[in-house]
Structures are given as structure tokens and as C-alpha cells.
N, C-alpha and C positions, 0 to 999 in steps of 0.2 A: 360962861367962859371957864369957870372953875370945874363945871361938870365935864367939859371937853378935856381939860387937863387930867382929871381923875380917870376918865375913860382911856386916855392915851397911856397913862401909867399902868393901868390894869392890863392893857394889851401887850405892853412891853414885858410885863412880869410873866404873863402867860406864855409869850414867845420864848422868854428865857428858860422857863420851866420845861417847855417842849423841847428846846435844844438840849437841855441837860438830860432829859429822858432819852432822846435819840442817841446822844453820846453814850449814855449808860448801856443802852441796848446794843449799840455797835461794839462797845468794849466787851460786853458779856458774850456776844456772838463770836467776837474774835478770840476770846479766851477758849471757848469750846472748840472752835474750828481750827485754831492754830496750835492747840496743845497737842503734845505727842501722844498718840493712842497706845493702849497697852499692847505689848508683844504677845502674840498667841503662839504657843508651842503645842502642836497636835501630836498625840501619841495613840497607840493602839494596843489593846490587850492581846497577849499571845500566851499559848500554853504548850506544854510538851505533848507531841503527838507521836504515837508508835504505829508504824506501818506493819500490818499483818500480811505475810506472804509465805508461800510454801517452798520447800526445797525440791519438790518433784512436780512435774506437770500432771494435770488431771482435769477433770470436770467438776464444777460446783455441784455437789450432791444435795446439800441443804444448808441453810443458815439457822442458827439457834437464836440470834438476836437481830433486831432491826435498828435502824438509825434512831438515835436518841435514847436507846436503852442503856441502863446502867449495868456494868459488868464488873466482876471481881477477878483478881489475879487467880489464874488456874481454871477459869471457866472455859469450856469448849465453845468456840465461836462458829466454826464452819467445818463441814465434812467434805472431803474430796473423794471422787471415784478414781482410783489409780489401778486399772487392770494390768498395765504393763509391769508395774512394780510387783504385783502378786505373782506374775509369771516368772519374774527374775528371782523371787524368793524360792520358788519351786526348783529352779535350776541350781541355785546356790545350795539348797538342802541336799539335792542329789549329789553334787560335787563333794559335799562334806561327808556323806555316807560312803562314797567311793574312797575318799582319802582315809577314813577311819578303818575301812576294811583292809586296805593295803598296809596300814600301820599295824593292825592286829596280826596280819599275816607275817610281817617282818619280825614282830616281837615274839610270836609263837614259834617260829622256825618251821623246819620241814615237817611234812605229814608223818604220822606214825609208821606208815608203810615204807616211806623213804628211809627213815631211821633204821627200821628192821632190815631192810635190804642192805644198807651200808654195813650193818653189824654182821650179817651173814657173809658178806664179801670179806670182811676183816677176818672172820673165823676161817674161811677158806684159805686166805693168804697165810694165816698163821700155821695151818696144817701143812700147806705146801712148803713153808719155810722149815718146819720141823723135819719133814722128810728129806728136804735138800741138805739140811745140816747133817743129819745122820749119814746120808749117803756120802757126803764129802768126807766125813771123819773116817768111814770105813775104807774108802779108796785111798785116803791119805795114809792110813796104817799099812795097807797093802803096798803102796808105793814105797814107804819107808823100808818094807821088808824085801823090796826089789822084785816083787811079783806083779806089779802093775805099772803100765807105761805112764810116762809124763803126760802124754796127750789125754789119757783118761782122767788123770788127776786134775788137769787144767779145765777140762769140760765140767767135772763135778764142782770145782771151785766157782766157775762162772755161773753155773746154775744156782748154786747156793747164794751168791751175791745178788743175782737177779730176783730170787724169791724174797730176799731180805728187803730189796727196794720195793717189791710189790706189796709186802706186808706194811711198810711205812706209808705207802700211798693209800692203802685201804684204811689204815688207822686215821689218816688225815681226813679222808672222806667221811668216815664215821663221826669224828669229832665235829666236822663242819655241819653234818646233818643234825647232830644234837644241838649245836649252838644256834643254828638258824642263820638269819641274815647278818651281814657285817654290821659293826657298830655304826659306821658312817651311813649305811643304808637305813638303819633304824632312825637315826637322827633326821635323815632326809624325809622319811615317811612321817615322823612327828611334825616336822616343819610344814609339810603339806596339809596335815590335819589342822594346824593352827591357822594357816592361810585360808583354808576353806571355812573355818569357824569365823574368821574375821570378815569374809565375804558375806556370810549369813547375817552377822551382826550389823554390817553396813546396810544390807537390804532391809533388815528389820527396823533399823532407824528410819528408813524411808517410809516403811509401812506406818510407823508411828506418826509420820507427817500427814497422814490422811485426816487426822483430827487436829486442827489448829487451835491453840489455846491462847488466852490473853495473858501477857506477861505483867500487866499492871491493873490496878483498880482505875476505872475511868468510865467514859461514855462513848458509845459508838458514834463517831462523827460522820463517817461515810462508808457506803458499801459500793464497790465498783462493778464487778461482773454479776450477771444474773444467774439464777439456778439453771444448770445445764450448759453454761458457757465453758469453753476450754481456757485454762490459764496455764502459762508457762512457768518455768522455774524462776522464782524471785519476783513474779508479777504481783503488784499490789492487789490485795483482795478487800481489806478493810483498814480503816484508820480509827485508832482509839485515842481519845484526848484525855489527858490527866488534868482534871479541873482543880486538883490540889497543888499544881505547879504552874501558877500563872505569873507572868511578869508584863511590864509595860515597856514598849519600845518607842523611843522618841528620836526624831531627826532634828538636831539642834544646831543652829548656826553658831560658829565659834565665838562671836562677840556676845553671845547670850549665856556663856558657860561660866560667868563669874562666880555664881553661887552653886554651881553644879559640879561636884567633885565625887570621886569614889568614896563611898561611905556617908555622903551627905544625905540628909533627909529633906525631901521636897513635898510640896502640896499640889494636888491636882483635883479636878472635878470630873465626874462621870455624867455626861448628859443623859445617858440611857437610864440612870438610876436616880432621876429627879435631881440632877446636878449635885449628887452627894460628894462631899469633900473627903479625900483619902490621903493618908500619909504614905510616902514611898521612900525606900532607901536605895540609893544608886549603888549598883554593884559591877557595872560594866560600862566601858567607854572606849570607842574606837573611831579613828578617822575613816570616813567613808570614801576617801580618795578624791582626786582632782575632778573626776566626772560629776561630783555632787556639790560643786560650788553654787552658792545661793545667788551671788551677784558679782558682777565685775566692777571693781572700784579703782582699777589701775589708772583709768583716765583722769582721776582726781588726785593721783599721786599716792594712793593708799595701797590696799591689798585686796585680793579676792577672799571673800569670807567662805571658808570651807564648812562642810557639814560633818557633824559627829553623830554616830549612832550611840545613844545612851539607853541603858536598860536599868529599870528599877523595879523592885518587888514591893508590894503593899506591906506595910509594917504589920498590919493585922488582916486576917482573912476578911474579904469583902463579899458579903452575901449577894448573890445574883450576878457577880462579875463573870462575864464569859468572853472567850476569845473573839476578837473582832470589834469589841466595844471601844469607842473613842474615849480618850482621857486628855483633858486640856490643862495646860499650865499657863497662867497669865504672869507676865513679867512687867 
């Protein structure tokens, strides 16, 4: 009888312990299953990229660097074949030479033969004026003495005045020949020379665009056309990425922005670098607009959670960090 009671008590004790274990397991499972999981904010590393393109159309003649190569500022990246620009340079040079010749002609004035001819005509006019003046004075004296008619005196006076006008005209022609072109014509010729030189300088600047150089230190990220392909004005030829100017871009729901402010330092991990933890400083924050709402909560009487674009730079340079790598923030 006692043995049966002892056995019954042991069974009850075991059942009680089993119930406690089950309750504990259920409570533990409920704790893990019902607890709020960590909020994960995904970001991506980005870097400054410079697009290399030409001002003039041409064909890809050769590349000096391949994708993945390191380049320095000032390195020549690609050569273009631009025969049309070379032809335009020849035309501009010819126009410049012609303008310079016209300017030299205007500055130098008339030819020596023209100046000599004008001088001889002036001397001839002066000789004629001298004879006409002497003839007029003789006839005037005879007229005063009453031995010459008024008609003859008037004819001599008219001839004298005519020769005086001829002498003045010859003097003007001679001075014009010595002076050369008018001042305004000289200015116009000089302006044409400047215009022609400007056209040459413009075409030469296009010639310099045959060799495209890198404006920054970086790495060749992409090459677009192949050697021999035709590219137009402004068409992208290469992309250079600046690995020294990297930032992280996050898309953050506004209810997770409590500790994320401009100037704040945040922590993140980089899975590609063995989950390395990095410190970052926020420097940019902007609403991405209503199109980027995360969830609609108006049905519960609350609001739509908008998304903000947040950018942060690593506090210290992270070795191995490249554009496109993911960066995770746990909240």
C-alpha cells in the first residue's frame, strides 16, 4: 500500500516537472518569436565618376588604358582620328594668311609706282599752274593799260583758276597715295586678321581634343566604344571612378531617423569585408518624395512613412571599400 502511494507521488512530481519544462519552453519560444526583430537599413557605397567624352566627332584610334587600370590626372586616355577637323584647320590657316595679306597691304599703302605717278602728276599740275598764273598777270597788266580786251582777261583768269583747282586735286591724290588706305579700312583689315586668328585658335582647340586626358586620379571603370567605332560630340567614351571620394547612400524610413541627423556619426557593417564595422558621418539628407513611401498606415489613423535619402562618409578611409558594396545599419 505504501509502495503504491510512493509511486503515485513520484508520478505526480514528474508530471509537474514536465509541465514546468513545457511552460518554460513555450515562454522561451514566445520570447524569441514575439520579440521585435532588428530593423535593417541597407545602403550602398558610391563614388565620384567622371565621364570622358570628346568635343568633336571622330573614330576611336587607340586606347592607352584598359578597364581596371589606375590613371593619374593628366594621363592621356584615348586618341581620336578626326580628319574633318584637320581639313578645317587648313581652311582656317588659309583664311588667316589672306586676312594678314590684306592688312599688310592696307598698312603699307600704295605701291611705289603709284606714289611716283601721283607725284609726277602733281609736278605737272604745279607747272601748269605757274604758267597760267604768269599768263593771267601779263594779260591783267595789258588790260589795265587798255590794250587787252575784257574777254581775253576773263579767259586767262578762268584758266588760272582751273589750273589752281587741278593742282589741289593732284596734291590730294599724291598725299592719299603716300598715306595708303583710310584709317577705318586699316581697322577693318586688322579686325579681319583677329577674326581669322580666332578661327584658327578654335580649330586648334578641337585638334587638341584628339587626345583625351584624365582630369582626376582614379581607376578606369568602363570603356564604351571599341577601337575603330565612330563617336559623336559629347558621346561617353570612358568612365573614371575616384576611389578616394566614396560615400554611402541609404534609403531610410522616416520613423527610423531618430538618431540620424546631419553631422551625426553612425555605425555600419560591410558584409563584403568580413562584416567589418565602420564609422560614418552623415552629411546629406533629403526627402525622396511621395513616390517613395514605405507603407500606407492611414487605414489605422496614422500616416504614410516616407523615405529619406541619407548620405554618409566613412570617418576613416576603409581599405578595400569599392562602389557597389553593401553597408548595413541595424537599429
